[in-house]
N, C-alpha and C positions, 0 to 999 in steps of 0.2 A: 226478610231473611235475617232478621236481627238475632235469632238464636244460634246462627251458624257463624263460623269464622272461615276465612279463606285459608286454604292449605296449598302451599306452593310445591312441596315435595311429598312424595308418597301418595299421590292421587290414586284412588281406586280405579280399576278398569271397570267401566259400566257393563252390567250383564246384558246379553242380547235383547232380552225383553224390554229393557230400559231404552235401548236404541230404537226399537220398534215403537215404543210409547212416544218417543220424541217426535216421530213423524206425524203423530196425531195431535201434537201440541206445539206447532210452530210459534216462535216468539215468546215462549214461556219457560217454565222449569219443569223437570221431571225429578221424582224422588225415589230413592231406593229405600224400601221399607223392609224391616225384619218381620217376615210373616209369622214367625214363632211368637211374636209379641202382640199379635192382633187377633182377636177372637172372631170377628166378622169382617170378611174381606170387603164388604160394602159399607162398613161402619166407620166410626171415628178411629183415628190413628193417634196414639199418645206420642207426644214429642220425642220421648226417649226411644221410640221404635223407628225413627227416621235415621237411617245410616248416613246418607249424604244427598246432595242435590246437584244436578247438572243443568246448566243453562242451555236452552235450545234456540237456534237461530231462526230467522224468518222462513227458511226452507225446510225446517223440521230436522235439522242435524244438530248434534251436540257441538256447541261452539267452543268448548274448552273451558268455559266458566264452571268452576267446581267449588262446592262448599261442603266441608265435612261438618257433621253435627257433634259438637263437643259434649252434648247431653246424651248421646247414644250410649246405652249400656247393654252390651251383648248378654243375653241370658237373664236380664233383669226380671223378666216376667215368666221364667220357666215354671211350668206347672208340675 
């Protein structure tokens, strides 16, 4: 998680699909991706397309751990 910094205020509200993804990844992290910046949903994700990351507890729930990506640039890859 070295490219991210912790953000104490202004934390984003996770979208519902991220909460569902957390249930499938207990004990890990889930990432909010800007789909407009990724050509192939099954392919590589450039670092600047990652909006933020949420930590997931052992039960598959978001634990409150949150890291914004300072390298995220909305619209950087607009076509």
